[in-house]
C-alpha positions in Angstrom: -0.1 0.0 -0.5 1.4 3.6 -0.9 -0.2 6.4 -0.1 0.4 9.6 -1.0 -1.6 11.6 1.6 -4.4 10.8 4.4 -7.2 11.3 2.2 -6.7 8.3 -0.1 -6.9 5.4 3.1 -10.1 4.0 2.9 -10.1 3.6 6.6 -10.2 7.5 7.2 -12.4 8.3 4.7 -14.9 5.7 6.2 -14.6 7.3 9.6 -14.5 11.1 8.4 -17.6 10.4 7.0 -19.1 8.8 10.3 -17.6 11.8 11.8 -20.2 14.3 9.2 -23.2 11.6 9.9 -22.4 12.6 14.0 -22.2 16.0 13.7 -24.9 16.5 11.3 -27.0 14.2 13.8 -25.6 15.8 17.0 -26.6 19.4 16.1 -30.3 18.7 16.0 -32.8 18.4 18.4 -32.5 17.0 21.7 -29.7 16.0 21.0 -27.6 19.1 20.5 -29.3 19.6 24.0 -27.4 17.1 25.3 -24.6 19.2 25.7 -22.4 16.6 27.9 -23.0 13.4 25.8 -22.7 15.8 22.3 -19.3 16.3 23.3 -18.2 13.0 23.6 -20.0 11.6 20.5 -18.0 14.1 18.5 -14.7 13.7 20.4 -14.6 10.0 19.8 -15.8 11.1 16.5 -13.4 13.3 16.0 -10.6 10.8 17.3 -11.2 8.0 14.7 -10.3 9.6 11.7 -7.6 12.2 13.9 -5.5 10.0 14.6 -5.3 8.1 11.4 -4.1 11.7 9.8 -1.6 12.0 12.6 0.2 8.1 12.4 -0.1 9.0 8.5 2.4 12.0 8.9 4.7 9.5 11.1 6.4 8.6 8.4 6.8 5.2 10.3 4.9 2.0 10.1 5.4 0.5 13.4 4.4 4.7 15.0 1.7 4.7 12.2 0.2 0.8 13.5 -0.3 2.7 17.1 -2.2 5.6 16.2 -4.4 3.2 14.1 -5.2 1.2 17.2 -5.9 4.2 18.9 -8.7 5.4 15.9 -9.8 1.3 16.2 -10.7 2.2 20.0 -12.6 5.2 18.9 -14.2 3.4 16.9 -15.3 0.7 19.3 -16.1 4.3 21.2 -18.6 5.8 19.1 -20.6 2.2 18.7 -21.0 2.1 22.2 -22.3 6.2 22.1 -24.1 5.1 19.2 -26.4 2.5 21.3 -26.7 5.7 23.9 -27.6 8.4 21.0 -30.8 5.6 19.9 -32.0 4.9 23.7 -31.8 8.8 24.7 -34.2 8.8 21.6 -31.7 11.0 19.9 -31.3 9.6 17.1 -33.7 6.7 15.7 -33.4 3.4 14.1 -32.8 4.5 10.6 -29.3 6.8 12.1 -28.4 4.1 14.2 -28.4 1.1 11.8 -27.1 3.7 9.0 -24.2 5.3 11.3 -23.5 1.7 12.7 -22.5 -0.2 9.6 -20.2 2.7 8.6 -18.5 2.4 12.3 -17.9 -1.4 11.5 -16.6 -0.5 7.6 -14.2 1.9 9.1 -13.2 -0.5 11.7 -12.7 -3.2 9.6 -10.3 -0.7 7.0 -8.6 0.7 10.2 -7.8 -3.1 11.6 -6.9 -4.3 7.8 -4.4 -0.8 7.5 -3.5 -1.5 11.3 -2.5 -5.5 9.9 -0.6 -4.5 7.0 1.5 -1.3 8.9 2.2 -3.9 11.5 4.6 -6.3 9.0 5.7 -3.0 6.2 9.1 -2.3 6.6 10.3 1.7 7.0 11.4 3.6 4.3 14.5 3.8 3.7 16.3 6.9 4.1 17.2 8.8 0.5 21.4 8.9 0.3 22.8 12.3 -0.3 23.7 12.6 -4.2 
């Protein structure tokens, strides 16, 4: 796998889609008024994509893998928050199903990226001419 920018990474793309859906849902109705919970779910959503972006800029597969691991944990936290959002009546069954499916897809992509990074070799330093 070769990525020129973090936006090319499927796990980041899926986590970012989820982040956008969470922000849109949490901007409305009772969800927006549940301030502490709203902040918690948004933090988890932001963390999932942000950790992939940050790890990408480490330029070392093992360090990148650690940040992808954090992203996977944030996606698990998101799944828990989505259960809670549904139970609190902040999202309906359709929104819940859509977002949990997206969270699962992002988690699978992140797991595959993590597995790859754990075995990838660091790039060779460029020799000076």
